[in-house]
C-alpha positions as CSV (number, residue, x, y, z in Angstrom):
1,M,34.2,6.3,13.3
2,S,33.4,9.8,14.2
3,K,30.2,10.9,15.7
4,V,29.4,13.1,12.6
5,K,29.9,10.1,10.3
6,R,27.7,7.9,12.5
7,A,25.0,10.6,12.7
8,M,25.1,11.0,8.9
9,G,24.7,7.2,8.5
10,I,21.7,7.2,10.8
11,V,20.1,10.1,9.0
12,A,20.7,8.4,5.6
13,A,19.3,5.1,6.8
14,T,16.3,6.9,8.3
15,A,15.6,8.8,5.1
16,L,15.9,5.7,3.0
17,A,13.5,3.8,5.3
18,G,11.0,6.7,5.0
19,A,11.3,6.9,1.2
20,L,11.2,3.1,0.5
21,P,7.4,2.8,0.8
22,V,6.9,5.8,-1.5
23,L,9.3,4.3,-4.1
24,A,7.8,0.8,-3.9
25,A,4.2,1.9,-4.0
26,S,2.4,1.4,-7.2
27,P,1.1,4.5,-8.9
28,A,-2.5,5.5,-8.6
29,Q,-4.4,3.8,-11.3
30,A,-7.9,4.1,-12.6
31,S,-9.4,0.8,-13.8
32,Y,-12.3,-1.3,-14.7
33,T,-13.8,-0.5,-11.3
34,D,-13.5,3.3,-11.8
35,C,-15.1,2.9,-15.2
36,T,-18.1,0.8,-14.0
37,S,-18.5,3.1,-10.9
38,Y,-18.5,6.2,-13.1
39,M,-21.2,4.6,-15.3
40,E,-23.3,3.6,-12.4
41,N,-23.0,7.0,-10.8
42,L,-24.4,8.5,-14.0
43,G,-27.4,6.2,-13.8
44,Y,-26.5,3.7,-16.4
45,V,-27.3,0.0,-15.9
46,V,-23.9,-1.7,-15.5
47,G,-24.6,-5.0,-17.1
48,P,-22.4,-7.5,-18.9
49,R,-21.8,-5.3,-22.0
50,V,-20.8,-2.3,-19.9
51,Q,-18.5,-4.5,-17.8
52,E,-17.0,-5.9,-21.1
53,A,-16.4,-2.4,-22.3
54,C,-14.7,-1.3,-19.1
55,S,-12.6,-4.4,-19.0
56,T,-11.5,-3.9,-22.6
57,G,-10.8,-0.2,-21.8
58,E,-8.0,-1.2,-19.5
59,N,-5.9,-2.4,-22.5
60,G,-4.3,0.9,-23.5
61,F,-5.3,3.2,-26.4
62,A,-6.8,0.5,-28.6
63,G,-8.8,-0.9,-25.7
64,E,-10.1,2.6,-24.9
65,I,-11.4,3.0,-28.4
66,I,-13.1,-0.4,-28.4
67,C,-14.6,0.5,-25.0
68,Q,-16.0,3.7,-26.4
69,N,-17.5,1.9,-29.4
70,I,-19.2,-0.7,-27.2
71,L,-20.6,2.0,-25.0
72,Y,-21.8,4.1,-28.0
73,S,-23.6,1.0,-29.3
74,L,-25.4,0.9,-26.0
75,S,-26.6,4.5,-26.5
76,V,-24.3,5.9,-23.9
77,Q,-23.8,9.6,-24.3
78,I,-20.5,10.3,-26.1
79,D,-19.0,12.4,-23.3
80,D,-20.0,9.8,-20.7
81,A,-18.5,7.0,-22.8
82,N,-15.3,8.9,-23.4
83,E,-14.8,9.7,-19.7
84,A,-15.6,6.1,-18.5
85,C,-13.2,4.6,-21.0
86,S,-10.6,7.1,-20.2
87,Q,-10.8,6.1,-16.6
88,A,-10.5,2.5,-17.5
89,A,-7.4,3.2,-19.7
90,R,-5.4,5.4,-17.3
91,D,-2.2,4.0,-15.9
């Protein structure tokens, strides 16, 4: 094996080893915790109903809508509810 081929193999293996953690890492994800933290930071009391809303919000588009409706029923401002539930629903 020539020195060039060996060097190319080492470079390729090094590049793969460096890229593997990036490829295997899960994407950044907003979640229940982001939703509840957002609500808390806005001064809302994060009780069982807000926790339920944020948990439901993690279930895609339908969950996001249900989350918003729960928060609306708790007199959460529309923009605040929409953002909180959006954070819960993000992948």
